[in-house]
PLY file of the C-alpha trace (Angstrom):
ply
format ascii 1.0
element vertex 207
property float x
property float y
property float z
element edge 206
property int vertex1
property int vertex2
end_header
5.87 -138.38 11.19
5.62 -141.80 9.59
8.61 -144.13 9.58
7.81 -145.90 6.33
8.24 -144.97 2.68
10.71 -145.62 -0.09
12.42 -142.27 -0.45
15.29 -140.69 1.44
16.58 -142.53 4.48
13.45 -144.65 4.96
14.79 -147.55 2.92
17.90 -147.72 5.13
15.99 -148.13 8.39
16.68 -151.46 10.11
13.91 -153.97 10.70
14.60 -153.90 14.43
14.25 -150.35 15.72
16.68 -149.87 18.59
19.17 -147.05 19.03
22.23 -149.29 18.44
20.63 -150.78 15.31
19.67 -147.32 14.04
23.22 -146.07 14.57
24.68 -149.01 12.67
22.22 -148.63 9.81
22.66 -144.85 9.59
26.39 -145.33 9.04
25.52 -146.66 5.57
22.80 -144.14 4.69
22.73 -142.82 1.13
19.32 -141.19 1.42
20.60 -137.93 -0.06
23.79 -136.78 -1.76
25.41 -135.36 1.40
26.99 -138.74 2.18
29.25 -138.39 -0.89
31.42 -135.61 0.56
30.92 -136.00 4.31
33.46 -138.01 6.29
30.81 -140.08 8.04
27.28 -140.16 9.40
26.99 -138.36 12.74
24.18 -140.05 14.64
22.67 -138.98 17.95
24.22 -139.81 21.30
22.90 -140.15 24.82
21.07 -142.50 27.16
18.05 -144.42 25.85
15.98 -143.16 28.79
16.89 -139.50 28.26
14.35 -137.02 29.59
15.62 -134.29 27.26
16.09 -134.59 23.51
18.18 -131.79 21.99
17.84 -131.44 18.21
20.18 -129.24 16.18
20.63 -128.61 12.49
23.49 -130.78 11.24
27.03 -131.81 12.20
29.74 -129.18 11.78
33.32 -129.65 10.64
34.59 -131.05 13.94
31.54 -133.27 14.40
32.02 -134.67 10.92
35.66 -135.52 11.61
35.05 -136.99 15.07
31.74 -138.73 14.35
29.96 -137.27 17.39
27.34 -134.49 17.69
28.00 -131.14 19.39
31.74 -131.53 20.00
32.72 -128.22 18.37
32.38 -124.58 19.51
28.56 -124.63 19.41
28.61 -127.81 21.50
30.67 -126.10 24.18
28.09 -123.31 24.37
25.31 -125.90 24.59
27.09 -127.73 27.41
27.57 -124.48 29.31
23.91 -123.56 28.85
22.67 -126.95 30.00
24.81 -126.80 33.12
23.72 -123.26 34.00
20.07 -124.12 33.33
20.27 -127.03 35.77
19.78 -129.74 33.15
21.70 -132.90 33.97
23.82 -133.78 30.93
23.38 -137.47 31.79
19.64 -137.06 31.06
20.22 -135.54 27.62
20.28 -137.14 24.18
21.70 -134.89 21.44
21.15 -135.28 17.72
20.64 -133.31 14.52
17.87 -133.06 11.97
20.41 -133.86 9.24
23.07 -136.49 9.95
25.71 -135.56 7.35
27.80 -132.38 7.15
26.70 -130.03 4.36
29.49 -127.70 3.28
31.18 -125.79 0.48
34.93 -125.60 -0.01
36.73 -122.27 0.30
40.32 -123.11 -0.40
41.05 -125.92 2.03
38.37 -124.81 4.48
35.00 -126.50 4.66
32.34 -123.84 5.16
28.99 -124.80 6.67
26.11 -124.74 4.21
22.50 -124.83 5.34
20.78 -128.10 4.41
18.15 -127.93 1.69
14.51 -128.79 2.26
15.03 -131.99 0.28
17.97 -133.00 2.50
15.98 -132.28 5.67
13.08 -134.38 4.41
15.37 -137.20 3.24
16.89 -137.46 6.72
13.56 -137.21 8.54
13.11 -140.98 9.12
16.20 -141.12 11.37
14.94 -138.27 13.53
11.44 -139.71 13.65
12.82 -143.06 14.77
14.97 -141.46 17.48
11.97 -139.55 18.81
9.75 -142.64 18.75
12.29 -144.75 20.63
13.41 -142.19 23.19
9.96 -140.89 24.16
11.50 -137.82 25.87
9.63 -135.55 28.22
11.07 -132.44 26.61
12.43 -131.70 23.13
14.64 -128.63 22.80
14.55 -127.50 19.18
17.68 -125.58 18.16
17.21 -123.28 15.18
15.18 -123.13 11.99
16.25 -126.43 10.40
15.34 -128.50 13.46
12.11 -126.52 13.79
11.17 -127.28 10.21
11.82 -130.99 10.74
9.87 -131.23 14.00
7.34 -128.39 14.01
6.61 -127.77 10.33
7.58 -125.39 7.53
5.41 -122.54 8.82
7.00 -122.51 12.30
9.20 -119.52 13.11
11.54 -119.74 16.08
11.76 -115.96 16.36
7.98 -115.74 16.79
7.48 -118.70 19.13
10.42 -118.54 21.53
9.40 -118.57 25.16
6.48 -120.94 24.55
6.02 -124.51 25.70
4.62 -126.48 22.78
3.13 -129.93 22.38
5.02 -132.38 20.17
3.18 -135.67 20.17
3.37 -136.98 23.73
6.34 -134.72 24.53
6.65 -131.03 25.25
8.92 -128.82 23.18
10.72 -125.50 23.49
12.23 -123.84 20.43
15.27 -121.61 20.69
18.19 -120.41 18.61
21.02 -122.71 17.64
24.08 -122.10 19.84
26.12 -121.39 16.70
24.02 -118.21 16.34
25.53 -116.99 19.60
29.00 -117.24 18.07
27.89 -114.97 15.21
25.92 -112.50 17.33
27.12 -108.87 17.72
26.25 -109.06 21.43
27.14 -112.58 22.49
26.35 -112.06 26.17
22.81 -110.82 25.53
22.15 -113.52 22.94
23.46 -116.20 25.26
21.23 -115.00 28.10
18.18 -115.38 25.86
19.30 -118.89 24.94
19.84 -119.72 28.61
16.38 -118.42 29.46
14.86 -120.83 26.93
16.81 -123.76 28.38
15.62 -122.84 31.88
12.04 -122.81 30.58
12.55 -126.31 29.19
13.90 -127.52 32.52
11.07 -125.94 34.56
8.46 -127.45 32.25
9.64 -131.01 32.88
8.22 -132.99 35.77
10.56 -133.17 38.76
0 1
1 2
2 3
3 4
4 5
5 6
6 7
7 8
8 9
9 10
10 11
11 12
12 13
13 14
14 15
15 16
16 17
17 18
18 19
19 20
20 21
21 22
22 23
23 24
24 25
25 26
26 27
27 28
28 29
29 30
30 31
31 32
32 33
33 34
34 35
35 36
36 37
37 38
38 39
39 40
40 41
41 42
42 43
43 44
44 45
45 46
46 47
47 48
48 49
49 50
50 51
51 52
52 53
53 54
54 55
55 56
56 57
57 58
58 59
59 60
60 61
61 62
62 63
63 64
64 65
65 66
66 67
67 68
68 69
69 70
70 71
71 72
72 73
73 74
74 75
75 76
76 77
77 78
78 79
79 80
80 81
81 82
82 83
83 84
84 85
85 86
86 87
87 88
88 89
89 90
90 91
91 92
92 93
93 94
94 95
95 96
96 97
97 98
98 99
99 100
100 101
101 102
102 103
103 104
104 105
105 106
106 107
107 108
108 109
109 110
110 111
111 112
112 113
113 114
114 115
115 116
116 117
117 118
118 119
119 120
120 121
121 122
122 123
123 124
124 125
125 126
126 127
127 128
128 129
129 130
130 131
131 132
132 133
133 134
134 135
135 136
136 137
137 138
138 139
139 140
140 141
141 142
142 143
143 144
144 145
145 146
146 147
147 148
148 149
149 150
150 151
151 152
152 153
153 154
154 155
155 156
156 157
157 158
158 159
159 160
160 161
161 162
162 163
163 164
164 165
165 166
166 167
167 168
168 169
169 170
170 171
171 172
172 173
173 174
174 175
175 176
176 177
177 178
178 179
179 180
180 181
181 182
182 183
183 184
184 185
185 186
186 187
187 188
188 189
189 190
190 191
191 192
192 193
193 194
194 195
195 196
196 197
197 198
198 199
199 200
200 201
201 202
202 203
203 204
204 205
205 206
């Protein structure tokens, strides 16, 4: 997960790699075409000494408007899960694999559109830099897009849930994105599986 290169977001990385500098630089990122229609870059948020790094797919409609990650319906499910799993929200940094909202218009509504492989790869330097600076104990990988960015194209969340994985010097647990719970026929059962994965992440961290 190199931080250099001349494609995608790499050329927008600041010389001084700190979270505040990254956030300022990311606000001007034009590493892929998503910046053209999105309201703003939505960078990660949380303490620089976070034990837990939560990585989702991309900002949604509300995140794009407010400029903060996980402030919409999926974020409320995530917050509930973290609390019930016993993970202190003050020890959590949340971000996304892709920092701009990808959508299609349906009338006046902006409908979420899954980021392309090229967009995920273009945004990779921001995520790599966050991971390198934070040095978390545990990375919780939410959904297929985050898994592709962090664990590779061949990784399948459905096949590897319930495992504690190695991710550089950190540990990782992959689970579904909380937005999948909103779409699930049986939300309660799906949520319980999600909660079980969060509890595994918490138990796997040192006390």
